[in-house]
N, C-alpha and C positions, 0 to 999 in steps of 0.2 A: 381718642379713637376707641371704639367699642372693642370688645373681645371678639376677634374673628372666629367664625365657625370652622373654616378650612384649617386643617392642621399644618403647622410649620415643623420641619425637621430640625433637629439640633445640628449645629455645624459639624460635629463629629460624625454624623450619619451621612454626610455628603462626600462625593468623590473628591480627590485631591484638587482637581481643576475647579470644581464648584466651591471648595473651601477657599481657594485663592480668590475667586470672584466674590465670595462672601466677605473676605477681609478687605478687598478693594472697595466694596460697597460701603462697608462700615466707615472706612477712612474718608470717602468722598461724600457720602450721603447721611451718615450717622445711623443707618439701619440697613438690614439685608433681608427683609421679609420675603420679597419676591424670590430670591435665590433659595431661601429655606423651603418655600413652597414648591419650587421647581425641582427640588430634590426628589419629589415623587415621580417626576417625568424627566430624567436627565437628557434623554434624546431630544425632547422638546426644547429644553434649555439650550442644548448644543445648536439646534436649528436656529433659535432666536439669536444667539450670539454670532454664529458663523454665517448663516444664510441671510438673515435680515441685516445685522449690523456690519459684518465684514464685507459681504458681497454686494449689498445694496447701499446701506447708509454711508459707509466709509469708502466705497468705491462708486461705481456708476458714472454718469455723465454730467452731473451737476456739481459745481464746486462745493466743497464741504461747508464753507462759510454760510451758504444759503440754507443748507440742511440744518446746521446748528441754529441759525437765526429762526427758522420755522419751528424747530423743536422747542426752543426756549419760549417762543411766542405761545405755542400750544400749552406748554406746562404752566406758564404764567396765567393764561386764560382759564385753563382747567383748575388750577389751584392745588396742584400736587406738590406738597412741601419737599418731599424727598427728591422728586424729579427736578424741581427748581434748583436745589442745591447742586446736584451733579451737572445739570445743563448749563448753569452759569459758569462753572469751571470749564466745561467743554467749549462753550461759546467764547470765552476769553482765550483759550488755547487756539481757537480757529481765527483769532484776530479781530473779534468784534469789539473789544475794548470798551470805549465810552458808550457804544450803542446799547450795551446791556442794561444800563440804568434807565434807558428811555424805551424799553421794550413794550411798555403799555401805551405808547403814543406813536402810532404809525405815521402821523404827519410831522413828527419832529424833523427838523432840518438835518439831523445827523444821518438820516437814512436817505440813500439815493433811490432812484426810481425802481431799480431791481430789488432792493431791500423791501420797499413798500409793497411791490407786487407779491413777493414771497409772504410777507406778513398778512396781506389780505387773503391770499390763498390759505394760509394756516387758519385764519379766522373762519373761512368758509368750511374747512375740513374739521373744525373743532366740534366738541360735543354740544356746544351751545347753538350751533347753526342749524337747528332742526328745520327742515323744509326749504332751506335756502338752496339756490342753484347757482352754478357758474354763470355770471353775467357777461355780457359782451364787453363791458368796460374792464372787468377783472381779466378776462381772457386777453384782450388787446394789450393791457399793461404787462401781463406775463409774456405775451408773444413778442413784445418789443425788447425783451431781455433774454428769452429762452426759446429754444425750438420746441415743437410739440412733444417730442420724446422726453425732453427734460421736464416739461410741464407734467406729463404723466408720471415721471419718476418722483418728482416732488409731491404730487397728489397722492400717490400710493404710499409713500413714506409717511405723510401726514395722516392718512387714513389709518394706517397700521398703528401709529403712535396714539391716535385718538382712541382706537379700539383697545389698546393696552391700558390707556388711562381709565377707560370704562371698566375693564377687567379689574384693575388694581383697586378702584373705588368700590366696585360691587363685592369684591372679596375682602374688603377692609385690610388691604396689605400696605397701604400708605396713609400717612397723616395728611389731612387737608389744611391748606392755608385758611386763615379766617375769612379771606375774600372769596373762597370757593362757594359757588352757587348750586353745586350738585348735591 
């Protein structure tokens, strides 16, 4: 990873809450650059953690296992090494078990139809899907497993996660996997 232009704060310059998040990130991901940078905007960090993660990602109307499946699929497709480390832990905690090792193969028989529809939606919402649009077949597959509100919830979550991936890569806050094409 190149030397980022945007400045990172030292852990000691962060609030107690952000220092705790910094430590958790080090334990789970091996790095905490996003938290160091977000020290410049603690209110934004608070919004991201409480409004996005607590109120939408970990709440909402879609079972968490599908959100974790989609988030892991996105981070694997994008190639964010730090994201992949943490997302694998969270996917395992959400009960995805053996499915984690097959995340790159949407057609693997370990995935049921709901899983496959979520993974296809994640692919559609990824940074690599430039110009692609929701097809009738993807929508029908999703609709067979989720209501329209749940489809919108998953789509918004995946869009925000893809935007965060773009931000993290553009600001050189994360290390990329060798497979990353960005």
